Biopython code that builds the backbone (N, CA, C, O; Angstrom):
import numpy as np
from Bio.PDB.StructureBuilder import StructureBuilder

atoms = [
    (1, "UNK", "N", (32.166, 3.071, 12.974)),
    (1, "UNK", "CA", (31.550, 2.944, 14.296)),
    (1, "UNK", "C", (30.617, 1.552, 14.422)),
    (1, "UNK", "O", (29.535, 1.409, 13.853)),
    (2, "UNK", "N", (31.303, 0.493, 15.342)),
    (2, "UNK", "CA", (30.248, -0.488, 15.650)),
    (2, "UNK", "C", (29.447, -0.397, 16.520)),
    (2, "UNK", "O", (29.664, 0.134, 17.610)),
    (3, "UNK", "N", (28.077, -1.065, 16.049)),
    (3, "UNK", "CA", (27.015, -0.803, 16.986)),
    (3, "UNK", "C", (26.640, -2.074, 17.635)),
    (3, "UNK", "O", (26.700, -3.027, 16.859)),
    (4, "UNK", "N", (26.295, -2.340, 18.751)),
    (4, "UNK", "CA", (25.573, -3.482, 19.162)),
    (4, "UNK", "C", (24.408, -3.166, 19.902)),
    (4, "UNK", "O", (24.450, -2.159, 20.609)),
    (5, "UNK", "N", (23.340, -3.872, 19.865)),
    (5, "UNK", "CA", (22.125, -3.538, 20.156)),
    (5, "UNK", "C", (21.312, -4.841, 21.156)),
    (5, "UNK", "O", (21.467, -6.046, 20.957)),
    (6, "UNK", "N", (20.698, -4.408, 21.921)),
    (6, "UNK", "CA", (20.215, -5.273, 23.089)),
    (6, "UNK", "C", (18.616, -4.628, 23.393)),
    (6, "UNK", "O", (18.553, -3.695, 24.193)),
    (7, "UNK", "N", (17.594, -5.030, 22.881)),
    (7, "UNK", "CA", (16.402, -4.234, 22.872)),
    (7, "UNK", "C", (15.645, -5.149, 23.728)),
    (7, "UNK", "O", (15.843, -6.346, 23.518)),
    (8, "UNK", "N", (14.763, -4.807, 24.711)),
    (8, "UNK", "CA", (14.151, -5.452, 25.869)),
    (8, "UNK", "C", (12.672, -5.139, 25.370)),
    (8, "UNK", "O", (12.445, -4.079, 24.786)),
    (9, "UNK", "N", (11.579, -6.156, 25.627)),
    (9, "UNK", "CA", (10.284, -6.595, 25.491)),
    (9, "UNK", "C", (9.539, -6.891, 26.528)),
    (9, "UNK", "O", (9.235, -8.074, 26.683)),
    (10, "UNK", "N", (9.151, -6.064, 27.317)),
    (10, "UNK", "CA", (8.665, -6.437, 28.842)),
    (10, "UNK", "C", (7.009, -7.101, 28.623)),
    (10, "UNK", "O", (6.121, -6.589, 27.941)),
    (11, "UNK", "N", (6.940, -8.161, 29.286)),
    (11, "UNK", "CA", (5.539, -8.841, 28.917)),
    (11, "UNK", "C", (5.262, -9.565, 30.451)),
    (11, "UNK", "O", (6.039, -9.763, 31.384)),
    (12, "UNK", "N", (3.562, -9.919, 30.261)),
    (12, "UNK", "CA", (3.166, -10.257, 31.654)),
    (12, "UNK", "C", (3.179, -11.788, 32.117)),
    (12, "UNK", "O", (3.371, -12.271, 33.233)),
    (13, "UNK", "N", (2.946, -12.309, 31.048)),
    (13, "UNK", "CA", (3.329, -13.785, 31.062)),
    (13, "UNK", "C", (4.331, -14.267, 30.136)),
    (13, "UNK", "O", (4.338, -14.239, 28.906)),
    (14, "UNK", "N", (5.461, -14.865, 31.243)),
    (14, "UNK", "CA", (6.906, -15.047, 30.494)),
    (14, "UNK", "C", (6.450, -16.373, 29.528)),
    (14, "UNK", "O", (6.885, -16.342, 28.377)),
    (15, "UNK", "N", (5.814, -17.249, 29.818)),
    (15, "UNK", "CA", (5.817, -18.592, 29.273)),
    (15, "UNK", "C", (4.911, -18.504, 28.376)),
    (15, "UNK", "O", (5.208, -19.271, 27.460)),
    (16, "UNK", "N", (3.910, -17.933, 28.161)),
    (16, "UNK", "CA", (3.022, -17.596, 26.810)),
    (16, "UNK", "C", (3.912, -16.867, 25.970)),
    (16, "UNK", "O", (3.916, -17.210, 24.788)),
    (17, "UNK", "N", (4.721, -15.870, 26.339)),
    (17, "UNK", "CA", (5.689, -14.950, 25.806)),
    (17, "UNK", "C", (6.843, -15.840, 24.839)),
    (17, "UNK", "O", (7.109, -15.636, 23.655)),
    (18, "UNK", "N", (7.337, -16.731, 25.620)),
    (18, "UNK", "CA", (8.323, -17.524, 25.205)),
    (18, "UNK", "C", (7.935, -18.270, 23.797)),
    (18, "UNK", "O", (8.558, -18.282, 22.736)),
    (19, "UNK", "N", (6.708, -18.880, 24.146)),
    (19, "UNK", "CA", (6.336, -19.660, 22.872)),
    (19, "UNK", "C", (5.700, -18.698, 21.519)),
    (19, "UNK", "O", (5.550, -19.207, 20.409)),
    (20, "UNK", "N", (5.387, -17.359, 21.790)),
    (20, "UNK", "CA", (4.988, -16.866, 20.648)),
    (20, "UNK", "C", (6.125, -15.956, 20.141)),
    (20, "UNK", "O", (5.950, -15.355, 19.081)),
    (21, "UNK", "N", (7.259, -15.815, 20.814)),
    (21, "UNK", "CA", (8.510, -15.073, 20.319)),
    (21, "UNK", "C", (9.133, -16.009, 19.283)),
    (21, "UNK", "O", (9.479, -15.743, 18.132)),
    (22, "UNK", "N", (9.212, -17.455, 20.120)),
    (22, "UNK", "CA", (9.805, -18.570, 18.955)),
    (22, "UNK", "C", (9.064, -18.928, 17.911)),
    (22, "UNK", "O", (9.607, -19.740, 17.163)),
    (23, "UNK", "N", (7.757, -18.500, 17.561)),
    (23, "UNK", "CA", (7.017, -18.784, 16.391)),
    (23, "UNK", "C", (7.438, -17.735, 15.620)),
    (23, "UNK", "O", (7.880, -18.082, 14.525)),
    (24, "UNK", "N", (7.441, -16.330, 15.892)),
    (24, "UNK", "CA", (7.308, -15.103, 15.534)),
    (24, "UNK", "C", (9.130, -15.018, 14.565)),
    (24, "UNK", "O", (9.273, -14.617, 13.410)),
    (25, "UNK", "N", (10.328, -15.557, 15.551)),
    (25, "UNK", "CA", (11.473, -15.544, 15.268)),
    (25, "UNK", "C", (11.896, -16.797, 14.697)),
    (25, "UNK", "O", (13.107, -16.890, 14.501)),
    (26, "UNK", "N", (11.026, -17.986, 14.321)),
    (26, "UNK", "CA", (11.446, -19.142, 13.990)),
    (26, "UNK", "C", (12.674, -19.933, 14.859)),
    (26, "UNK", "O", (13.207, -20.932, 14.376)),
    (27, "UNK", "N", (13.041, -19.443, 16.072)),
    (27, "UNK", "CA", (14.171, -20.551, 16.581)),
    (27, "UNK", "C", (13.856, -20.100, 17.977)),
    (27, "UNK", "O", (13.156, -19.157, 18.348)),
    (28, "UNK", "N", (14.556, -21.019, 18.691)),
    (28, "UNK", "CA", (14.593, -21.053, 20.138)),
    (28, "UNK", "C", (15.501, -19.773, 20.781)),
    (28, "UNK", "O", (16.386, -19.304, 20.065)),
    (29, "UNK", "N", (15.313, -19.296, 21.926)),
    (29, "UNK", "CA", (16.387, -18.655, 22.040)),
    (29, "UNK", "C", (17.788, -18.763, 22.292)),
    (29, "UNK", "O", (18.187, -19.849, 22.715)),
    (30, "UNK", "N", (18.912, -17.503, 22.045)),
    (30, "UNK", "CA", (19.932, -17.907, 22.262)),
    (30, "UNK", "C", (20.513, -18.419, 23.622)),
    (30, "UNK", "O", (21.392, -19.269, 23.759)),
    (31, "UNK", "N", (19.860, -17.749, 24.577)),
    (31, "UNK", "CA", (20.131, -18.001, 25.999)),
    (31, "UNK", "C", (19.285, -17.432, 27.105)),
    (31, "UNK", "O", (18.357, -16.745, 26.679)),
    (32, "UNK", "N", (19.338, -17.505, 28.023)),
    (32, "UNK", "CA", (18.386, -17.440, 29.128)),
    (32, "UNK", "C", (19.170, -16.568, 30.485)),
    (32, "UNK", "O", (19.603, -17.220, 31.435)),
    (33, "UNK", "N", (19.260, -15.432, 30.457)),
    (33, "UNK", "CA", (19.893, -14.862, 31.413)),
    (33, "UNK", "C", (19.467, -15.195, 32.777)),
    (33, "UNK", "O", (20.358, -15.149, 33.625)),
    (34, "UNK", "N", (18.056, -15.584, 33.236)),
    (34, "UNK", "CA", (17.521, -15.806, 34.211)),
    (34, "UNK", "C", (16.192, -16.443, 33.939)),
    (34, "UNK", "O", (15.776, -16.549, 32.785)),
    (35, "UNK", "N", (15.530, -16.861, 34.959)),
    (35, "UNK", "CA", (14.237, -17.810, 34.910)),
    (35, "UNK", "C", (12.813, -17.001, 34.147)),
    (35, "UNK", "O", (11.869, -17.733, 33.850)),
    (36, "UNK", "N", (12.720, -15.686, 33.890)),
    (36, "UNK", "CA", (11.917, -14.796, 33.469)),
    (36, "UNK", "C", (12.695, -13.906, 32.221)),
    (36, "UNK", "O", (12.258, -12.784, 31.960)),
    (37, "UNK", "N", (13.716, -14.387, 31.562)),
    (37, "UNK", "CA", (14.209, -13.829, 30.499)),
    (37, "UNK", "C", (14.861, -14.725, 29.531)),
    (37, "UNK", "O", (15.657, -15.601, 29.870)),
    (38, "UNK", "N", (14.439, -14.440, 28.079)),
    (38, "UNK", "CA", (14.722, -15.181, 27.041)),
    (38, "UNK", "C", (15.304, -14.139, 25.853)),
    (38, "UNK", "O", (14.715, -13.167, 25.381)),
    (39, "UNK", "N", (16.735, -14.679, 25.493)),
    (39, "UNK", "CA", (17.155, -13.929, 24.399)),
    (39, "UNK", "C", (17.719, -14.274, 23.334)),
    (39, "UNK", "O", (18.629, -15.097, 23.238)),
    (40, "UNK", "N", (17.022, -13.436, 22.147)),
    (40, "UNK", "CA", (17.510, -14.051, 20.573)),
    (40, "UNK", "C", (18.423, -12.971, 20.161)),
    (40, "UNK", "O", (18.390, -11.761, 20.382)),
    (41, "UNK", "N", (19.385, -13.836, 19.397)),
    (41, "UNK", "CA", (20.318, -13.079, 18.598)),
    (41, "UNK", "C", (19.727, -12.922, 17.094)),
    (41, "UNK", "O", (19.531, -13.925, 16.408)),
    (42, "UNK", "N", (19.480, -11.750, 16.665)),
    (42, "UNK", "CA", (19.106, -11.718, 15.535)),
    (42, "UNK", "C", (19.878, -11.416, 14.373)),
    (42, "UNK", "O", (19.491, -11.542, 13.211)),
    (43, "UNK", "N", (21.285, -10.904, 14.855)),
    (43, "UNK", "CA", (22.411, -10.659, 13.854)),
    (43, "UNK", "C", (23.676, -10.505, 14.797)),
    (43, "UNK", "O", (23.478, -10.109, 15.946)),
    (44, "UNK", "N", (24.613, -10.715, 14.493)),
    (44, "UNK", "CA", (25.994, -10.665, 15.367)),
    (44, "UNK", "C", (25.873, -9.296, 16.175)),
    (44, "UNK", "O", (25.842, -8.178, 15.661)),
    (45, "UNK", "N", (25.810, -9.589, 17.527)),
    (45, "UNK", "CA", (25.981, -8.399, 18.360)),
    (45, "UNK", "C", (24.498, -7.738, 18.127)),
    (45, "UNK", "O", (24.525, -6.512, 18.232)),
    (46, "UNK", "N", (23.349, -8.235, 17.865)),
    (46, "UNK", "CA", (22.081, -7.506, 17.979)),
    (46, "UNK", "C", (20.904, -8.626, 18.332)),
    (46, "UNK", "O", (20.564, -9.612, 17.678)),
    (47, "UNK", "N", (20.504, -8.225, 19.341)),
    (47, "UNK", "CA", (19.914, -9.050, 20.206)),
    (47, "UNK", "C", (18.430, -8.485, 20.448)),
    (47, "UNK", "O", (18.254, -7.268, 20.397)),
    (48, "UNK", "N", (17.283, -9.420, 20.731)),
    (48, "UNK", "CA", (15.873, -8.952, 21.415)),
    (48, "UNK", "C", (15.655, -9.966, 22.201)),
    (48, "UNK", "O", (15.921, -11.138, 21.932)),
    (49, "UNK", "N", (15.050, -9.461, 23.432)),
    (49, "UNK", "CA", (14.845, -10.276, 24.736)),
    (49, "UNK", "C", (13.565, -9.759, 25.224)),
    (49, "UNK", "O", (13.183, -8.589, 25.191)),
    (50, "UNK", "N", (12.778, -11.082, 25.815)),
    (50, "UNK", "CA", (11.421, -10.668, 26.218)),
    (50, "UNK", "C", (11.942, -10.939, 27.964)),
    (50, "UNK", "O", (12.739, -11.794, 28.350)),
    (51, "UNK", "N", (11.279, -10.023, 28.716)),
    (51, "UNK", "CA", (11.311, -9.902, 30.161)),
    (51, "UNK", "C", (10.006, -10.155, 30.838)),
    (51, "UNK", "O", (8.927, -9.860, 30.324)),
    (52, "UNK", "N", (10.119, -10.614, 31.800)),
    (52, "UNK", "CA", (8.567, -10.658, 32.836)),
    (52, "UNK", "C", (8.683, -9.211, 33.579)),
    (52, "UNK", "O", (9.544, -8.950, 34.419)),
    (53, "UNK", "N", (7.653, -8.299, 33.121)),
    (53, "UNK", "CA", (7.821, -6.971, 33.543)),
    (53, "UNK", "C", (6.345, -6.377, 33.622)),
    (53, "UNK", "O", (5.883, -5.592, 32.794)),
    (54, "UNK", "N", (5.813, -6.763, 34.503)),
    (54, "UNK", "CA", (4.024, -6.423, 34.725)),
    (54, "UNK", "C", (3.629, -5.002, 34.638)),
    (54, "UNK", "O", (2.492, -4.632, 34.345)),
    (55, "UNK", "N", (4.664, -4.191, 34.918)),
    (55, "UNK", "CA", (4.145, -2.774, 35.016)),
    (55, "UNK", "C", (4.210, -2.260, 33.573)),
    (55, "UNK", "O", (3.321, -1.510, 33.171)),
    (56, "UNK", "N", (5.232, -2.633, 32.766)),
    (56, "UNK", "CA", (5.541, -2.143, 31.566)),
    (56, "UNK", "C", (5.331, -3.178, 30.462)),
    (56, "UNK", "O", (5.763, -2.959, 29.331)),
    (57, "UNK", "N", (4.688, -4.277, 30.761)),
    (57, "UNK", "CA", (3.947, -5.162, 29.760)),
    (57, "UNK", "C", (3.272, -4.541, 28.497)),
    (57, "UNK", "O", (2.406, -3.712, 28.775)),
    (58, "UNK", "N", (3.427, -4.705, 27.519)),
    (58, "UNK", "CA", (2.404, -4.136, 26.354)),
    (58, "UNK", "C", (3.078, -2.629, 25.872)),
    (58, "UNK", "O", (2.317, -1.864, 25.280)),
    (59, "UNK", "N", (4.130, -2.304, 26.053)),
    (59, "UNK", "CA", (4.603, -0.967, 25.973)),
    (59, "UNK", "C", (5.674, -0.779, 24.730)),
    (59, "UNK", "O", (5.886, 0.327, 24.232)),
    (60, "UNK", "N", (6.430, -2.188, 24.217)),
    (60, "UNK", "CA", (7.241, -1.957, 23.620)),
    (60, "UNK", "C", (6.840, -1.756, 22.132)),
    (60, "UNK", "O", (5.739, -2.176, 21.774)),
    (61, "UNK", "N", (7.701, -1.112, 21.200)),
    (61, "UNK", "CA", (7.348, -0.614, 19.890)),
    (61, "UNK", "C", (8.932, -0.900, 19.192)),
    (61, "UNK", "O", (9.904, -0.242, 19.561)),
    (62, "UNK", "N", (9.017, -1.865, 18.246)),
    (62, "UNK", "CA", (10.222, -1.923, 17.661)),
    (62, "UNK", "C", (9.915, -2.466, 16.326)),
    (62, "UNK", "O", (9.058, -3.328, 16.133)),
    (63, "UNK", "N", (10.775, -1.834, 15.252)),
    (63, "UNK", "CA", (10.757, -2.311, 13.919)),
    (63, "UNK", "C", (12.542, -3.074, 13.413)),
    (63, "UNK", "O", (13.631, -2.500, 13.403)),
    (64, "UNK", "N", (12.279, -4.190, 13.135)),
    (64, "UNK", "CA", (13.602, -4.859, 12.612)),
    (64, "UNK", "C", (13.594, -4.746, 11.026)),
    (64, "UNK", "O", (12.476, -4.780, 10.512)),
    (65, "UNK", "N", (14.335, -4.658, 10.457)),
    (65, "UNK", "CA", (14.519, -4.271, 8.785)),
    (65, "UNK", "C", (15.243, -5.613, 8.247)),
    (65, "UNK", "O", (16.260, -6.124, 8.715)),
    (66, "UNK", "N", (14.563, -6.006, 7.283)),
    (66, "UNK", "CA", (15.198, -7.300, 6.609)),
    (66, "UNK", "C", (15.438, -6.923, 5.161)),
    (66, "UNK", "O", (14.813, -5.955, 4.729)),
    (67, "UNK", "N", (16.446, -7.708, 4.192)),
    (67, "UNK", "CA", (16.888, -7.546, 3.155)),
    (67, "UNK", "C", (15.580, -8.109, 2.032)),
    (67, "UNK", "O", (15.161, -7.537, 1.026)),
    (68, "UNK", "N", (15.170, -9.359, 2.599)),
    (68, "UNK", "CA", (13.924, -9.941, 1.954)),
    (68, "UNK", "C", (12.769, -9.902, 2.720)),
    (68, "UNK", "O", (12.662, -10.890, 3.446)),
    (69, "UNK", "N", (11.782, -9.016, 2.813)),
    (69, "UNK", "CA", (10.759, -8.980, 3.983)),
    (69, "UNK", "C", (9.826, -10.214, 3.301)),
    (69, "UNK", "O", (9.297, -10.999, 4.088)),
    (70, "UNK", "N", (9.654, -10.364, 2.110)),
    (70, "UNK", "CA", (8.532, -11.564, 1.724)),
    (70, "UNK", "C", (9.040, -12.829, 2.324)),
    (70, "UNK", "O", (8.238, -13.602, 2.847)),
    (71, "UNK", "N", (10.436, -13.122, 2.285)),
    (71, "UNK", "CA", (10.548, -14.606, 3.029)),
    (71, "UNK", "C", (10.367, -14.599, 4.494)),
    (71, "UNK", "O", (9.956, -15.572, 5.127)),
    (72, "UNK", "N", (10.725, -13.339, 5.060)),
    (72, "UNK", "CA", (10.519, -13.451, 6.735)),
    (72, "UNK", "C", (8.888, -13.507, 7.109)),
    (72, "UNK", "O", (8.428, -14.127, 8.068)),
    (73, "UNK", "N", (8.126, -12.735, 6.159)),
    (73, "UNK", "CA", (6.967, -12.931, 6.673)),
    (73, "UNK", "C", (6.139, -14.458, 6.281)),
    (73, "UNK", "O", (5.167, -14.889, 6.901)),
    (74, "UNK", "N", (6.761, -15.086, 5.169)),
    (74, "UNK", "CA", (6.111, -16.221, 4.909)),
    (74, "UNK", "C", (6.891, -17.350, 6.248)),
    (74, "UNK", "O", (6.320, -18.421, 6.456)),
    (75, "UNK", "N", (7.509, -17.184, 6.645)),
    (75, "UNK", "CA", (7.863, -18.134, 7.525)),
    (75, "UNK", "C", (7.566, -17.586, 8.811)),
    (75, "UNK", "O", (7.874, -18.338, 9.735)),
    (76, "UNK", "N", (7.133, -16.657, 9.090)),
    (76, "UNK", "CA", (6.393, -16.284, 10.240)),
    (76, "UNK", "C", (4.943, -16.673, 10.033)),
    (76, "UNK", "O", (4.290, -17.071, 10.997)),
    (77, "UNK", "N", (4.336, -16.567, 8.671)),
    (77, "UNK", "CA", (3.028, -17.147, 8.560)),
    (77, "UNK", "C", (3.013, -18.668, 8.772)),
    (77, "UNK", "O", (2.117, -19.324, 9.303)),
    (78, "UNK", "N", (4.260, -19.138, 8.219)),
    (78, "UNK", "CA", (4.059, -20.594, 8.299)),
    (78, "UNK", "C", (4.070, -21.175, 9.521)),
    (78, "UNK", "O", (3.647, -22.305, 9.764)),
    (79, "UNK", "N", (4.770, -20.070, 10.647)),
    (79, "UNK", "CA", (4.824, -20.689, 12.093)),
    (79, "UNK", "C", (3.298, -20.278, 12.878)),
    (79, "UNK", "O", (3.215, -20.236, 14.106)),
    (80, "UNK", "N", (2.180, -20.000, 12.006)),
    (80, "UNK", "CA", (1.029, -19.911, 12.209)),
    (80, "UNK", "C", (0.619, -18.450, 13.110)),
    (80, "UNK", "O", (-0.324, -18.328, 13.891)),
    (81, "UNK", "N", (1.577, -17.476, 12.754)),
    (81, "UNK", "CA", (1.132, -15.945, 13.027)),
    (81, "UNK", "C", (0.684, -14.967, 12.121)),
    (81, "UNK", "O", (1.215, -14.929, 11.011)),
    (82, "UNK", "N", (-0.183, -14.188, 12.403)),
    (82, "UNK", "CA", (-0.974, -13.373, 11.171)),
    (82, "UNK", "C", (-0.272, -12.079, 11.511)),
    (82, "UNK", "O", (0.186, -11.968, 12.648)),
    (83, "UNK", "N", (-0.115, -10.906, 10.491)),
    (83, "UNK", "CA", (0.155, -9.744, 10.743)),
    (83, "UNK", "C", (-0.903, -8.933, 11.311)),
    (83, "UNK", "O", (-1.974, -8.997, 10.709)),
    (84, "UNK", "N", (-0.852, -8.199, 12.311)),
    (84, "UNK", "CA", (-1.996, -7.095, 12.626)),
    (84, "UNK", "C", (-2.391, -6.212, 11.460)),
    (84, "UNK", "O", (-3.527, -5.944, 11.068)),
    (85, "UNK", "N", (-1.309, -5.844, 11.024)),
    (85, "UNK", "CA", (-1.378, -4.832, 9.827)),
    (85, "UNK", "C", (-0.384, -4.601, 9.019)),
    (85, "UNK", "O", (0.698, -5.022, 9.426)),
    (86, "UNK", "N", (-0.388, -3.959, 7.792)),
    (86, "UNK", "CA", (0.581, -3.862, 6.695)),
    (86, "UNK", "C", (0.720, -2.475, 6.433)),
    (86, "UNK", "O", (-0.316, -1.839, 6.240)),
    (87, "UNK", "N", (1.848, -1.873, 6.389)),
    (87, "UNK", "CA", (1.871, -0.487, 6.010)),
    (87, "UNK", "C", (2.695, -0.339, 4.758)),
    (87, "UNK", "O", (3.730, -1.004, 4.713)),
    (88, "UNK", "N", (2.385, 0.451, 3.708)),
    (88, "UNK", "CA", (3.289, 0.646, 2.648)),
    (88, "UNK", "C", (3.644, 2.386, 2.229)),
    (88, "UNK", "O", (2.894, 3.337, 2.011)),
    (89, "UNK", "N", (4.814, 2.279, 2.241)),
    (89, "UNK", "CA", (5.108, 3.965, 2.180)),
    (89, "UNK", "C", (5.675, 4.297, 0.917)),
    (89, "UNK", "O", (6.341, 3.424, 0.360)),
    (90, "UNK", "N", (5.531, 5.395, 0.372)),
    (90, "UNK", "CA", (5.596, 6.017, -1.082)),
    (90, "UNK", "C", (7.152, 5.633, -1.471)),
    (90, "UNK", "O", (7.499, 5.517, -2.647)),
    (91, "UNK", "N", (7.868, 5.487, -0.588)),
    (91, "UNK", "CA", (9.414, 5.178, -1.220)),
    (91, "UNK", "C", (9.524, 3.623, -1.378)),
    (91, "UNK", "O", (10.678, 3.200, -1.444)),
    (92, "UNK", "N", (8.718, 2.890, -1.436)),
    (92, "UNK", "CA", (8.680, 1.214, -1.707)),
    (92, "UNK", "C", (9.038, 0.603, -0.551)),
    (92, "UNK", "O", (9.226, -0.613, -0.587)),
    (93, "UNK", "N", (9.194, 1.297, 0.642)),
    (93, "UNK", "CA", (9.272, 0.360, 1.931)),
    (93, "UNK", "C", (8.082, -0.182, 2.726)),
    (93, "UNK", "O", (7.203, 0.619, 3.043)),
    (94, "UNK", "N", (7.990, -1.244, 3.015)),
    (94, "UNK", "CA", (6.880, -1.825, 3.524)),
    (94, "UNK", "C", (6.984, -2.294, 5.092)),
    (94, "UNK", "O", (8.086, -2.630, 5.526)),
    (95, "UNK", "N", (5.876, -2.312, 5.900)),
    (95, "UNK", "CA", (6.091, -2.622, 7.368)),
    (95, "UNK", "C", (5.168, -3.467, 7.620)),
    (95, "UNK", "O", (4.081, -3.167, 7.125)),
    (96, "UNK", "N", (5.212, -4.647, 8.353)),
    (96, "UNK", "CA", (4.560, -5.820, 8.700)),
    (96, "UNK", "C", (4.477, -5.554, 9.913)),
    (96, "UNK", "O", (5.550, -5.519, 10.517)),
    (97, "UNK", "N", (3.058, -5.245, 10.787)),
    (97, "UNK", "CA", (3.362, -5.418, 12.355)),
    (97, "UNK", "C", (2.588, -6.601, 12.737)),
    (97, "UNK", "O", (1.494, -6.950, 12.293)),
    (98, "UNK", "N", (3.333, -7.179, 13.648)),
    (98, "UNK", "CA", (2.724, -8.272, 14.489)),
    (98, "UNK", "C", (2.517, -7.544, 16.039)),
    (98, "UNK", "O", (3.229, -6.629, 16.454)),
    (99, "UNK", "N", (1.519, -8.089, 16.699)),
    (99, "UNK", "CA", (1.547, -7.658, 18.143)),
    (99, "UNK", "C", (1.535, -9.221, 18.680)),
    (99, "UNK", "O", (1.054, -10.257, 18.221)),
    (100, "UNK", "N", (2.398, -8.857, 20.038)),
    (100, "UNK", "CA", (2.416, -10.341, 21.016)),
    (100, "UNK", "C", (1.053, -10.043, 21.761)),
    (100, "UNK", "O", (0.332, -9.075, 21.517)),
    (101, "UNK", "N", (0.798, -11.063, 22.747)),
    (101, "UNK", "CA", (-0.174, -11.190, 23.564)),
    (101, "UNK", "C", (-0.493, -10.140, 24.108)),
    (101, "UNK", "O", (-1.629, -9.677, 24.006)),
    (102, "UNK", "N", (0.739, -9.412, 24.983)),
    (102, "UNK", "CA", (0.430, -8.168, 25.482)),
    (102, "UNK", "C", (-0.022, -6.965, 24.810)),
    (102, "UNK", "O", (-0.366, -6.001, 25.493)),
    (103, "UNK", "N", (-0.067, -6.906, 23.235)),
    (103, "UNK", "CA", (0.060, -5.822, 22.517)),
    (103, "UNK", "C", (1.209, -5.259, 22.225)),
    (103, "UNK", "O", (1.103, -4.192, 21.620)),
    (104, "UNK", "N", (2.286, -5.628, 22.457)),
    (104, "UNK", "CA", (3.610, -5.180, 22.172)),
    (104, "UNK", "C", (3.744, -5.377, 20.554)),
    (104, "UNK", "O", (3.581, -6.438, 19.951)),
    (105, "UNK", "N", (4.139, -3.881, 19.892)),
    (105, "UNK", "CA", (4.278, -4.042, 18.437)),
    (105, "UNK", "C", (5.496, -4.356, 18.022)),
    (105, "UNK", "O", (6.431, -3.564, 18.138)),
    (106, "UNK", "N", (5.635, -5.671, 17.435)),
    (106, "UNK", "CA", (6.883, -5.778, 16.675)),
    (106, "UNK", "C", (6.394, -5.625, 14.984)),
    (106, "UNK", "O", (5.375, -6.028, 14.424)),
    (107, "UNK", "N", (7.690, -4.800, 14.404)),
    (107, "UNK", "CA", (7.394, -4.559, 13.091)),
    (107, "UNK", "C", (8.515, -5.174, 12.373)),
    (107, "UNK", "O", (9.668, -5.113, 12.799)),
    (108, "UNK", "N", (8.139, -5.849, 11.131)),
    (108, "UNK", "CA", (9.209, -6.070, 10.251)),
    (108, "UNK", "C", (9.053, -5.275, 8.673)),
    (108, "UNK", "O", (8.111, -5.168, 7.887)),
    (109, "UNK", "N", (10.539, -4.772, 8.665)),
    (109, "UNK", "CA", (10.261, -3.970, 7.411)),
    (109, "UNK", "C", (11.224, -4.134, 6.222)),
    (109, "UNK", "O", (12.349, -4.570, 6.468)),
    (110, "UNK", "N", (10.939, -3.870, 5.143)),
    (110, "UNK", "CA", (11.816, -4.002, 4.296)),
    (110, "UNK", "C", (11.542, -3.448, 2.932)),
    (110, "UNK", "O", (10.659, -2.591, 2.969)),
    (111, "UNK", "N", (12.074, -3.697, 1.633)),
    (111, "UNK", "CA", (11.864, -3.147, 0.484)),
    (111, "UNK", "C", (10.380, -3.954, -0.080)),
    (111, "UNK", "O", (9.932, -4.960, 0.471)),
    (112, "UNK", "N", (9.787, -3.329, -1.203)),
    (112, "UNK", "CA", (8.730, -4.105, -1.691)),
    (112, "UNK", "C", (9.167, -5.192, -2.603)),
    (112, "UNK", "O", (10.012, -5.113, -3.494)),
    (113, "UNK", "N", (8.410, -6.293, -2.215)),
    (113, "UNK", "CA", (8.772, -7.748, -3.073)),
    (113, "UNK", "C", (7.972, -8.317, -3.509)),
    (113, "UNK", "O", (8.217, -9.356, -4.123)),
]
sb = StructureBuilder()
sb.init_structure("model")
sb.init_model(0)
sb.init_chain("A")
sb.init_seg("    ")
for serial, (resi, resn, name, xyz) in enumerate(atoms, 1):
    if name == "N":
        sb.init_residue(resn, " ", resi, " ")
    sb.init_atom(name, np.array(xyz, "f"), 0.0, 1.0, " ", f" {name:<3s}", serial, name[0])
structure = sb.get_structure()
C-alpha cells in the first residue's frame, strides 16, 4: 500500500515560524499554497507544513524518523537550534525533541548512533 502524508503545524506568527522551520529543516519550503502557509517535502509524497492558525497554535506533536539521527541533529545544531530534550528507549531508539516558538513539539527519532 502506498502512503502519502501531509502533516500540518499550526503557528501564531507565520513569519517567525517560517524562519524557524527553515533552520530546523535546513531548506526553504518546497511551495507556498497561500500567504500564511509553507510546505516542505521531507521525502517523496511526505510533507510537513506550517500554517497561521491562532486558535490551534502550539498544539502539534509529531515525530519523524531518520536512518542517521546523528547527522540530522548535527545539521539542526549547525543551523542554530538546540533540542528541548532527548529521550532514550530500551530498544536502542532515541528521540530528540525541538519546540518551535509556539511550543509545538517536533521530534526526530532514530537508532543509537
